[in-house]
N, C-alpha and C positions, 0 to 999 in steps of 0.2 A: 481075634476080634472081628475080623473081616466077615467069618460066616456068621456070626452071632447078630451082630448089626445088619446084615443083608436082609435076615428073617424077620427084621422089624418093619421093611419097606413094603409098602402098598402101590396099587395101581393110580394113578392119575390120569385126568382126560389128557388127550394129545393136543398140544397147542399149535398155533400156526401164528406165527409171529410176523405182525406188518407195523407199519410206521407208529401208528397210533398206539398200539401196543406198547413199543417201546417208550413212548411218553409216559405210559402207564407203569411201567415197570420201574422207570427210574424215580416216579414219586415214590412208589412201594419201598424202594431200598434205599433212597435218601432221604425221605421226609420223615420227621419224628412228630408224634402228637403230642403236644406240650412236653416235649423233652424226652421223649421215650419210643422206641420201636418195641413194640408188645409182641410177645408170642401170638396172642390170642387176634392179630388181625385175620387168622386164617378162617374164623367163623365168618366173618365179613366178606371175605374174598370168595368164600365158597357159594356165598348166597348170591352172586353175582351172574353176569352172562357168560357164555363159553369164553369170549373174549377176555374176560378176567380171570377165568381159569387158566386160560393161556398164560396169562402174565404170572400166575402162581407156580406153574411148572418151571418157567425160566427163574422165577425169584429163589426156587428151591435150589438151583444150581448155584444162585449167586448168594446162597447163605444167609438167606432171610427167610426161616421157615416159620412155620407156625412156632412153629417150631417143632422141631422133630427132639425125640429122646436122643441126646448125643448124637444128631446126625440123622435120625431116622426121616424119612420123608413122610409129608401127609400123606394118607391112605385114600382108598377106593372112595369114589365120589357118592354113593348110597348102597344101600342094602339091595339085594336082589328083587323082594316082594315089594319093598314100599320105597318111594321116592319121598325125602326131607329136602328141603331147600337148602337147608344148612344145619349145623350141629343144634343149635338152640331149638329149631322146629322138631327135630327129632325129640328132644328132651321133653317139649311141649307135647308130644304124642304120647308119652307114656302115663298109663293110668295110676296114679298115684291115691286116688279116692275110692273108698268102697271096697279096699282090699281086706279090712280086718273091723271086727265088731270094736265100737268106741270102748266098751269096758274090759278089753282085752288088750288095749293099746298102752301099754307100760313096758318100762323096763324091768325085766324078770320074766317076762313071758317068751320063752324061748320060740315057740312055734309063730306068734307074731313078727318078731325081729327077723326069724330065719326066713319068712315068706318075703318081706321087703329085700332083705341080703341076697337070697338066691334066686328069687322068681320076679321082682318087680323092677329094682332101681337099677339104673346103669352099672356094670360091672357084675351083673349077676352071673354071666356066663365065665367068670374069674373067681367066683365066690369060694374062699377055703377055709371056712370055718368062724366062729366068731367067739368072744368072750364078754361075760358081763360083770359090772362090778355093781352089786347090789348092796355091798355092807352099809349100813346108814351112818356108820361113822367118818365113812369116806364119800367124796362126791361120787354119786351114781352115773355110771354111763356105760358106753358101749365100745368094744374095740372089735372092729371089722377087718378080717383078713382076705387077702385077694392074692391069687397067683397067675400072672400073666404068660402066657406061653403060646406057642402055634397053634398045638393042639386044641382046637376049640370049634363050636359049630356055630360060632358068631361070624356075623357078615356087617360087610359097611361099618356104619357107626357105631354099631352094638361091639364091633370087634376092637375099634381104635378109642374106646371110652377114656382110656389113661394113656393114650397118646399126649403128649406133652402140649400139643395145640388144644386139645379137649380137656385136658385134666383139671384146669381152673373150674371150668363150667360142671365137671362132673362131682366134683367135691363139693362145691357150693350148692348144687341141686341136691346131693344125697343130702348133706346136712342139713339143710332146709327140710326136707322130707321128713328125717328122723326126730328133729326137734318139734315139728309141725304135727307129727301124728303119734308120738309117743311123749306124754305129758310129763313125766318125771325125770327125764335123763338130764345131767348138768354138762355131759360133753359125750363127744363121740370122737372116735381114733379110728383112721383108715390106714390100715398096714398093707402096703401093695409091694409084692415081688414082682419086679417089672425085668422080666428076662434076666433073674439073677440079681437084680440090684434092689436094694431096698429101700423104699420110700414110705416115710411115714408122716401125716398130719392129724392134729387133735385140734378140733374146734370146739370151742366151749358155748353153752346156751346164750352168754350175754354177748359173746362175740356176734353170733349169728343175730341178735335182737338189735345190735349197736348196726348192723349192715342195714337192717328193714326199717329200724326206728320204731318198732313195735313188738309186742309179744307174739311170737311167730305161731302160737296156737290159734290165734283169730284165724289163720289160713285154713284150719282144718273145718271150719264151720261155713265157710263161703269159698266155694270154687273161683266165683268171679274175681275176688279179691286175690287169690291165688296167682291167676292168670294175670292181673295188673301189676302186682307189685313184686311177683318171683319173676314171672316170664318176660314181661315187657320191660318193667323199670329197672330190673337188676340184671337178669340175664342177657337182655339185649344191650346192655351197655358195658360195652368191653373194658372201658378204662375203671368201672367200678369193680367189676369182677378181678382185674388183674391187681387192682390195688387191695382188696379183700385179702387176695391170696399171700400179697408180699406181706401184709401184717401178720398173715399167720405163721408165714414161713420165719419172720423175725420174733414172734411170740414163742413158737416151738424151740427155736435155737436157744434163746434165754432162758426157758424152762429146762432146758437140757443141760445147761451149763451156765449157770447166773453169773459166774464170773469172766465168763468168755465175752470179749468185745465184740459185738456183732453190729454190721454195718445195716442201720434201719432204713436206710433210702440209697437208692442207685444214684452214681455219679457220671457226669456227663461232660465231654469237652465239646466246647461250641465253636465252631469254626466257620466263618461265614454265613452266619445265621443258621447252621445246621448242627445238631447235636448227636454225638456219638457215646454210645455207653462203653463205659469203661468197665473191663472185666473185674469179677471177682476174685477172691483171694483163692478160690479153687480152681480158677481155670488154667494157670500155669503150673506144670509139673516141677518138681522139686528140681530137677537139673533139664532145663531148656535144651532140645535137641536129642533127649535119650529117646530110646524105644522108637526110632524112627525104620519105616521098612523101605525095602527097595521099591516095591510097587504096591499102591494102596487100591481099593476097591473106590467106588464113589461114595459108598456110605462111610467108609473111613476118611475119606478127604472132608465131607461134609462135619463129620464127627469133631474135626480138628478144629470147627467155630462155634461147637456148642459149649456153653458155659453152665457148667453143673450148679453152680451158685446161683445164678439168676434163673436157670431153668429156661434160657432162650439163646439165640445164636447172638454172637458179637462179631464184629471185625477185626478179630485178633486171632490168629492161628496159635495152637497149643505150643506144638513143636517146631515150627518153623520161622523163622525171621524174614525181614523184609528181603527181597532180591533171591531168596532161595527158590528152588524149583521142588516140583513133586510131580512123580510119574503115578499115572491114573489108567487102571484097566477096565474095561467092561465089555460083554457081550452083547452084540448089537440084536436088538429083540425085532425092532419094526425101522423101516425108514420110510417116510412119506415127503413129497414134493409139492409144495405149492406155488402153482404158476403166477398166481396174482403176487406175491412178494419174492417171487423167484429165490425161495429159501427151501433147504431141505431139513426136515426135522428128524433127529434120529433119538430113539429110545434105547434104554440098555437094561438088560436083565439085571435083578429079578422082578418081573410082573411091570416091565415099563416104568420103573421107578424113577428113571433119569432121564433128562432129556436134553438135547443138546440142538441149537440152530445154527446153520452153516449156509453160505451163499451157495446158489448154482443147484444143478438137479444131480446130485449125488445116487440116485437110486440104481444106477447102472453099474457105478463103482463098487457100492459096499452093499451086503445083502444079511438078513437076517442069521444068526449064527456066526457072524465074522466077530472076532476079538480085536479089538482096537486098543491101541496104547497110545495115550497123551501125554504131553508133558506141559504142565502149566507153571507160571512164574508167580510169585506172590510180589504184587507190587503195591505202592502207597497208595491208598484210597484217597488220601488229602496231599500231603508232601511228606518228605522224609522227617522232617520234625515231630510228626506223630507216629504212633505205633501202628495205627488202623490199615489194615491191607485188604486185597481182595484178588482175584486172580485177574492176570492179564486178559484171559478171555471176556471175564465180566466187564472190564475197563472198555474193551472194544466195543463191545455190547452196547454201554451205556452212552459212549461217544457217539455212535453211528457208523464206526468205521467197518470196513469189509470183514467178514467173517470166512475167512479161508480156512478149509479144514486143514490145509497142509502146514499152516502157522504152527500148529498145536499138535499135529498127528506124528508119531516117530516110529509106529510100527503097527504091525498085524499079527 
């Protein structure tokens, strides 16, 4: 599991943590927007300054990711040739207009659909075939397949379109494009093989029109309307996109098994005015404590907090109970000292995906290539009355305590 998950991790800008940064970090981790910490805060964070990106790097270690797929970290900040302020600005740069003639834009035209699938829309680098349902006695639709692997020419945002922090935006954008430019489709299914794990999302035209409150074919005739309604009013509204994807998830679950009880909304525990997401039924393994490893990679550790049911991080470990410890090993890739904050930032392979900040100048003690072994303890996030936990490192970080590397380092 460690090797496969490590492949999913990409680079992040290097943080330099200062006191004001800690305040912002505390807000990112602890405050919930109308009762929900959402995966999609990442697009907003990425659009901020380097200071906020620094917060993201530390928040990654604090298990509030974008989200990442089962512990995967947010990826590189931008493509090599183009700079996009955030993922939504990247989507806005995609030329969806004038790709095919209007008289060819219908379900059943393989070449027109294939062009959007394999050349235009996000995910084109992972396009892996498509199926058409054109039987007039059945709802007419398209089934788009994707296979995500490391062997791709995609870079930056193009490479990470199906990363969990971008997924809701990718699905919403692509479905909107299909229903906008292909007039006769009733549904679209996105079937994504994500590093061997299957994800499937089916969206109907009526669901899409409920999202926008109009016939989406109107967007095909008016690019200004597309920009205002799709890009600005919808994709830039994080809560709107996340709520839409939760409705799709529930709708798909009910369609797959109508007799199965499905939780239609997330539940939260409120303590001292703060709300904490209750894990889904998919989060806890059959027997808690099974399949533990002696030593974890950083990505495996983050995976412990990823809830596949909600597709986001929760403050409950899957295999570890409160007060248990976990050993985590990583190869040091870079180390930098900030004299202003008197803190050293350590990044760990692969590709500087994991960052930790400790007090003092550690550049003479540790060097790139060193393999460091840490031990962390799962401590109560609130108190022992609740199941929510985080690492003792995070607790120290949030409380402003000293961050002495020797408190956590147990070997090299």
